[in-house]
C-alpha positions as CSV (number, residue, x, y, z in Angstrom):
1,M,-24.2,37.5,-36.6
2,I,-24.9,36.0,-33.1
3,W,-26.6,32.8,-32.2
4,L,-28.3,33.1,-28.7
5,L,-29.2,29.8,-27.1
6,Y,-31.9,29.9,-24.4
7,P,-33.8,27.2,-22.4
8,H,-37.0,25.8,-23.8
9,L,-40.4,25.9,-22.1
10,R,-39.9,22.7,-20.1
11,C,-36.7,23.9,-18.4
12,P,-36.9,25.6,-15.0
13,Q,-34.7,28.5,-16.3
14,Y,-37.2,29.1,-19.2
15,I,-37.0,32.5,-20.9
16,E,-39.9,33.9,-22.8
17,P,-39.1,34.4,-26.5
18,A,-40.6,37.9,-26.3
19,D,-37.9,38.7,-23.6
20,V,-35.2,37.6,-26.0
21,L,-36.5,39.7,-28.8
22,E,-36.9,42.8,-26.5
23,A,-33.4,42.4,-25.3
24,A,-32.1,42.1,-28.8
25,Q,-33.8,45.3,-29.9
26,A,-32.5,47.1,-26.8
27,A,-29.0,46.0,-27.9
28,G,-29.5,47.3,-31.4
29,L,-29.8,43.8,-33.0
30,R,-32.3,42.4,-35.4
31,H,-34.0,39.0,-35.0
32,I,-33.4,36.9,-38.1
33,T,-34.8,33.4,-37.2
34,T,-35.5,31.1,-34.3
35,V,-34.7,27.3,-34.3
36,K,-34.9,24.4,-32.0
37,V,-31.4,23.3,-31.4
38,A,-31.9,20.5,-28.8
39,T,-34.6,18.9,-26.7
40,D,-34.4,21.7,-24.1
41,W,-32.9,24.5,-26.0
42,D,-34.0,27.0,-28.6
43,G,-31.8,29.4,-30.6
44,A,-32.3,32.9,-31.9
45,Q,-30.2,34.2,-34.8
46,L,-29.5,37.9,-34.2
47,A,-27.6,40.4,-36.4
48,N,-26.6,44.0,-36.7
49,P,-29.4,45.4,-38.9
50,F,-27.0,47.4,-41.1
51,A,-24.8,44.4,-41.7
52,Y,-27.8,42.2,-42.6
53,Q,-29.0,44.8,-45.2
54,A,-25.6,45.2,-46.7
55,R,-25.4,41.4,-47.6
56,R,-28.7,41.5,-49.5
C-alpha cells in the first residue's frame, strides 16, 4: 500500500486528481481512497490490485 500526497487546489503546484489516478493505473496500482491530510494537501491511498483482493 502506498500513500501519495499531492498539493490541494489552492497551491501553485496543484495536481488534478484525475492525473493522479491516471498515473496510478499506468503504474499498475489501484486507487483505494482519497483523504484531506492538511490544509494544502490531499492524499491518495494506492495499492497493488492483487494484494488488495487477497486481503478480502
